[in-house]
Legacy VTK file of the C-alpha trace (Angstrom):
# vtk DataFile Version 3.0
C-alpha trace
ASCII
DATASET POLYDATA
POINTS 158 float
-33.656 54.642 -125.113
-34.328 50.907 -125.426
-31.502 48.892 -126.945
-32.479 46.051 -129.256
-30.521 42.900 -128.424
-29.625 40.783 -131.408
-29.972 37.017 -131.053
-28.190 34.845 -133.601
-29.227 31.227 -134.163
-27.102 28.591 -135.882
-26.102 24.961 -135.963
-23.579 24.208 -133.234
-19.995 23.437 -134.153
-18.750 19.991 -133.153
-16.193 21.585 -130.826
-19.048 23.227 -128.889
-20.006 19.827 -127.492
-18.532 20.824 -124.133
-20.914 23.787 -123.942
-23.923 21.733 -125.073
-23.057 19.125 -122.415
-22.843 21.916 -119.816
-26.307 23.132 -120.813
-27.647 19.576 -120.531
-26.234 19.363 -117.003
-27.689 22.762 -116.049
-31.076 21.727 -117.435
-31.217 18.818 -114.988
-30.081 21.003 -112.107
-32.713 23.637 -113.007
-35.529 21.088 -112.825
-34.457 20.050 -109.353
-32.124 17.079 -109.788
-29.570 17.172 -106.971
-25.897 17.275 -107.921
-25.331 14.019 -106.004
-27.834 12.300 -108.330
-25.869 13.193 -111.474
-22.923 11.032 -112.488
-19.607 12.771 -111.651
-18.382 12.149 -115.214
-21.556 13.610 -116.754
-19.598 15.688 -119.241
-17.689 12.694 -120.617
-20.890 10.617 -120.766
-22.802 13.353 -122.603
-20.045 14.036 -125.126
-19.632 10.306 -125.864
-23.392 10.035 -126.375
-23.380 12.999 -128.768
-20.474 11.531 -130.736
-22.208 8.183 -131.093
-25.501 9.853 -132.060
-23.655 12.033 -134.594
-22.302 8.907 -136.287
-25.473 6.835 -136.422
-28.519 8.931 -135.639
-28.044 12.224 -137.491
-27.372 14.149 -134.276
-27.345 17.941 -134.543
-27.284 20.685 -131.937
-28.386 24.279 -132.403
-27.280 27.300 -130.383
-28.394 30.859 -129.724
-25.848 33.651 -129.301
-26.254 37.063 -127.708
-23.334 39.445 -128.183
-21.082 36.548 -129.204
-21.866 34.377 -126.172
-23.863 31.149 -126.480
-26.890 31.503 -124.196
-28.972 28.511 -125.259
-28.830 25.178 -127.009
-30.971 22.259 -128.121
-30.022 18.815 -129.384
-31.887 16.506 -131.738
-31.417 13.177 -133.459
-33.276 10.246 -134.882
-35.092 8.320 -132.184
-33.465 4.929 -131.691
-36.630 3.462 -130.206
-37.490 1.140 -127.379
-38.446 -1.908 -129.418
-37.520 -3.518 -132.774
-38.071 -1.169 -135.734
-40.384 -3.368 -137.828
-42.541 -0.529 -139.153
-41.630 1.189 -142.412
-39.979 4.611 -142.192
-42.862 6.106 -144.183
-45.146 5.020 -141.352
-42.884 5.691 -138.379
-39.569 7.505 -138.425
-39.296 9.437 -135.215
-36.972 12.219 -134.223
-36.145 13.204 -130.668
-35.334 16.632 -129.205
-33.453 16.810 -125.942
-31.455 19.168 -123.774
-33.262 22.402 -124.629
-31.716 24.982 -122.313
-31.544 28.774 -122.126
-29.519 30.746 -119.587
-31.850 32.224 -116.917
-31.052 35.853 -117.854
-32.040 35.189 -121.470
-35.324 33.349 -120.933
-38.701 34.685 -122.082
-37.236 35.985 -125.361
-38.411 33.150 -127.631
-34.996 31.483 -127.685
-36.215 28.029 -126.603
-39.048 28.277 -129.132
-36.671 29.113 -131.989
-34.146 26.406 -131.013
-36.944 23.838 -130.832
-38.331 24.918 -134.205
-34.869 24.632 -135.769
-34.626 21.113 -134.349
-38.064 20.206 -135.728
-37.108 21.553 -139.165
-33.863 19.578 -139.136
-35.629 16.351 -138.155
-38.226 16.946 -140.862
-35.369 17.268 -143.377
-34.233 13.786 -142.283
-37.669 12.419 -143.189
-39.076 12.130 -139.685
-42.824 11.564 -139.456
-43.072 12.588 -135.785
-40.943 14.415 -133.230
-40.844 13.433 -129.585
-39.506 15.184 -126.510
-39.879 15.058 -122.760
-40.945 18.431 -121.417
-40.080 19.903 -118.052
-43.107 21.570 -116.448
-41.725 25.081 -117.124
-41.126 24.261 -120.805
-44.457 22.615 -121.522
-46.129 25.777 -122.866
-43.238 26.398 -125.284
-43.794 23.008 -126.873
-47.586 23.194 -126.814
-47.411 26.542 -128.645
-45.360 24.817 -131.360
-48.066 22.171 -131.791
-46.709 19.402 -129.561
-49.496 17.476 -127.846
-49.444 15.319 -124.752
-49.020 11.712 -125.800
-50.011 8.336 -124.496
-46.770 7.674 -122.648
-47.540 6.230 -119.256
-45.169 5.652 -116.371
-45.050 3.882 -113.050
-42.511 4.907 -110.432
-41.084 1.903 -108.598
LINES 1 159
158 0 1 2 3 4 5 6 7 8 9 10 11 12 13 14 15 16 17 18 19 20 21 22 23 24 25 26 27 28 29 30 31 32 33 34 35 36 37 38 39 40 41 42 43 44 45 46 47 48 49 50 51 52 53 54 55 56 57 58 59 60 61 62 63 64 65 66 67 68 69 70 71 72 73 74 75 76 77 78 79 80 81 82 83 84 85 86 87 88 89 90 91 92 93 94 95 96 97 98 99 100 101 102 103 104 105 106 107 108 109 110 111 112 113 114 115 116 117 118 119 120 121 122 123 124 125 126 127 128 129 130 131 132 133 134 135 136 137 138 139 140 141 142 143 144 145 146 147 148 149 150 151 152 153 154 155 156 157
């Protein structure tokens, strides 16, 4: 007999910031960033960032639960931008999704897709005209299946 596992999705509680920060850390480790290359106070840095983004950028995190345990999370907020915001919001109001992470044992169940879609819906409710994210190679297909397209961002490693 096959048992159906129930996955619950919801907005994260503010007090779950520690867990969301942990997922953000694990995401970097999963994509190959060495522990020595991550700030030792990463948790404090991440939680301070989330608090600041909550106050000024509409920050919201979403989580997925399996049998009462949080197994995935995603964060989103308004995109603060890299240059002065001289364009009208009707023309350009960007949202940004970051820190999408699912525990290895719970991957390939559509959890990252659902968390990303919840983030997109939330950003749309804030009036965003476009949503941006930086995709890890393993996550690229998730985002492409949701309609994200490769952009014109260019980089030069120094």
